[in-house]
N, C-alpha and C positions, 0 to 999 in steps of 0.2 A: 504493500500500500504506500509505503514511503516513496518508492521509486515512481509510482504512478502520480503521486502528488507533486513530486519534483518536476516530472515531465510536464504536468499540467501548468505549473507556474512558469516554466520556461516557454511553453507554448503561448501563454498569455502575454509574456513579454514580446515574443515574435510578432504576434498579432497587434499588440499595442503600438509598436514602432511603425508597423505598416499602416495602421489606421490614422496615426497622428501626423505622419510626414506631410501629406498634402495640406492638413490644417495649419501646420507651422508656416508653410509657404504662403498660405492665404492670409494669415495674421500679419506676416511681414509686409505683404503688399498693401494690406489695409492700413497699417501704421504709416507707411510711406505716403499713401494717398491722403490721409488725414493731415499729415504734416505739410503737404503741398496744397492744402485747402481744397481737396477734391473729395467727392463722396466715395469713390472707389468701388470695386466689385465686392461681393460678399466674401466672407472668409471661407465659405465652402465652394467657391468657384473652382478651385483646382480639382475637386471631386467631379464636378460637372464636366470639366475639360477632359478628364481621363475617361469618363463614361462616353463622351462624344467621340473621342479618338478610338476607343475600343469598338465602337459600332461602325467605324468607317472602313472602307476597303483599302487594302495595302497596295500602293503603287511602287513598283520596283524598276530601277534602270535596267536596260537590256544587258549590260555588262556586269551586273551585280553577282558576286559569287556567293557560295554557301556561307562564308564568313559574315557577309553583310546581313544575311537573314538570321543567323544564329546569335550574333553579337548582342542585340538588345536583351535577349533573355538571359544570356550569361552575365551581362553587366548588372541587370536587375538582381539576379540570384546572388552574385558575389557581394553586392552592396547591401542587400537585405541580411545576409549572414553576418557581415561585419557590424551592421547596426544592431542586430539582435544579440551580439556577444557583449555589448557594452551594458553594464548594470544601469538600469533605469530607476526602478522602484525598490529593488532588492539586490543584495550581493550574494555571493557564494551559491549561485544556482547550479543546476546539475552540469551545465556545459561551461561554467565559469573558468574551468581549468584551461580552456582554449581561448579565453578572452584576454589575450596578451596584446600589449600595445604595439609590439613589433609585428605580430601576426596580422593585426588589423591594418597596419600600414602596408603590409605586403598584399593583403586582399584589395585595398583601395588602389594600389599600384597595378594589380592585375586588371581591375576594371578600367583604369585609365589606359592601359596598354591595348585592351580590346577596343575601346572607343577610338583611339588613335588609328588603329588598323582599319576599323570600319570607315573612318573618315577618308583614309587613303584608298580604300578598295574601289570606289567608283571612278577615281581619277580626276575629279573636278578640282579647280583651283581653290575654291572655298575650303574643301575638305583638306587639301594639302596645307593651306595657311593655318587652319585651326589645329591640325595635328602637330605641326611644327611648333606652334606657340604652346600647345598643351605639354609637349615634351620638354620645352624650354622651362616652363614653370615647374614641372615635376623634378627636373634636375636639381633645383634648389630647394623645393619644398620637402622632398624626401630626406635629404641630409639634415635639414632642420628638425624634422620629426624624429629622426634617430638621436639627435642631440637632446631633444626634449625627453625622449625615452630614457636616455642615459642619466639625465639629471634626476628624473623621478625615481629611477632604479637606485641611484646612490642615496637618495633621501629615504625611500620606503623599503629598500632592500629587495625589490622585485619589480618586474615589468607587468605582472598580472594585474588587471584592472581592479578586481575585487580586493586584492591585497593592498593595493595603493589606496583605494577608497577607505578600507578599514583603518589604515594607518592615519590617513588625513582626518578621519572622524575623531580619533583619540589624540591627534597632534594639537598642541597648544603653543602658539608662538608665531613669530614672523621670520621668514628667511628670504634673503635677497635672491638666492638662486631660484626659489620657488616662484617669486614674482617675475623674474626674467623668463622662466619657462612658461608662465601664464601668458605673458605678452607675446612671446614667440608662437605659442599655440594659436592665439587669436589671429595673428598675421597669417599663419599657414592656413587656418580655417577659411579666412576671407579669400585667399588666393585659390585654394583648392575648389571652392564652390563657385568661383567665377563671379564674385560679388564686387560691387564698387569698393575701392578704386581700381581693382585689377581688371574687371570686366563688368559689363552691364547686361544682366540677363533679360532686360526688357527691350533690347534693341537688336537689329540685324545689320548694323552698319559695318560695311566690309572692312574698314580700316581698324576697327576695334574689337570685333567679336572673336571669341576663342571657342567656347563650348558650342555656341549656336552654329558656328561654321561647320562643325563635324557632323551635325545632325540635320542639316538642311534637306538631305535626300530621303529622310525617313518620313513615313506617314502611317496613319492608321494605328493598329495595335503595336507596331514596332516603336513608333514615336511615343505611345503611351508608356511602354516599358522604360524608355529612356528618360521621360519626364518624371516618372515615379522613382526611378533610381536616383535622379538628381535631387528630388525632395528627400529621399532617404539619406542621401549623403549630407545634406544640410542638417537634418535631424541628428545624424551620427555625430557630427562635430559639436553641436550644442550639447548633446547628451554626454560626450566625452569631457567637455569642459566642466559640466555639472558634476560628473562622477569623480573626476580627478582633483578639482580645485574647490568644489562646493558640494561635498558629499553628505551634507546634513539631511536627515530624514530618511536615508536609505535603510531598509529593513535587512536583517540577516536572512540567510537561506532557511533557517529553522524557525522563523517567526510565524506568528499567527495571522489571521485575516485582518485583525485590527492594525497590526504593524504594516501589512501590505497596503492597506487603505491609506494610512498616513504617508507611506512612501510614494504611492501613486499621486496623492494630492501635492506632495512636495515636488514631485517630478513635473506635474502640470504647471506649478508656479514657476519653476525654473525655465521651462520652455517658453512660457509667456514673457518672462523677464528677458530671455535671450532674443525673442522675436522683436520686442519693443526696442531693445538696445541695438539690434542690427538695423531696424528701420530708421532709428534716429541717426545712427552712424552713416548710413548710406545717403540719407537726406542732407546731412551737414558737410559732406565731403565731395570733391569733384573727381571725375574719372581721370586717372593718370595716363600718360602715354605708354604704349606697349614697351618701349625700350627702357622705361624706368621701372618696370616690374622686377627685373633682376636685383635692382638696388633695394626695392621693398622687401623681397624675400631674403636678400643678403642680410638685412637687418635681423630677420628671424633667426637665420643661421648663426649670426654673431651673438645674439642674445642667448641662444641655446648653448653655444660654446662657452660663453662667459659663465653661465650657470654651472656647467661641468667644472670649469677652471676654479671657480670660487669654492666648490665642494672639495676639490683636491687641496686647495690652500688651507681651508678651515672647514671642518665638518659641521660647525655651528652656523655657517652662512648659507 
């Protein structure tokens, strides 16, 4: 019975992240619209868009290979698995042993690799531009993520997310290295999700787009899988920041229904706070030039490296 219970709780977490991902995107859009003095679409509009796309016919280019057809489902599956491994309302779930920060970075790298290949498959100029820019961003974002993982591992003694969250819950005090890791993680999250100032997900301008350039040839259910994976990726990074740096309210794996309910309410509040913060940030800052993106991500890499360096100099920092 205990195994069935643990599997049920893990299944609830998987369904929870899948259900809340479009809502998070909708809330961010609503916040941005309100700050721009517009009414904006409903927060459930992403669900309507996904339903509309799933009901449309798929249009494929004549030279599309099997990779172009399979990539959306693989990208969605990999991103969903990565998002489901991050503790949301509870830690120490049955699959938490695989919820490692480095493993999640590798899963996201696999999804990015598949998306870049799909963008190159058709042979259009837009796909090539988007794929090259995506790889350029990844070449700096992934080393920064590894530096963040090393910083957290030196502080908590592990790269497993549940272990780090448990340590942070009992940790009292301030550390410069932890603050540096947080700022670096936020920079990486903004860049990886193609948000302003790195990219603008609401435009299709040729000179600036990155993610949208690789998915221009997709339609129907294929595009729905890509859009849902993009929403899951945004939820993943918000959940990771909440788990690693704001783990308050998380229930343990052996807790009861009441603790799970408190953890779920805490998680909902963190998602709402993250959506509002992202909307305010994107509204108050301008889009940067593409050639300045390496400098932006280079700052994250340096912050992560400084965090590691400070811990080697003094364990108390």
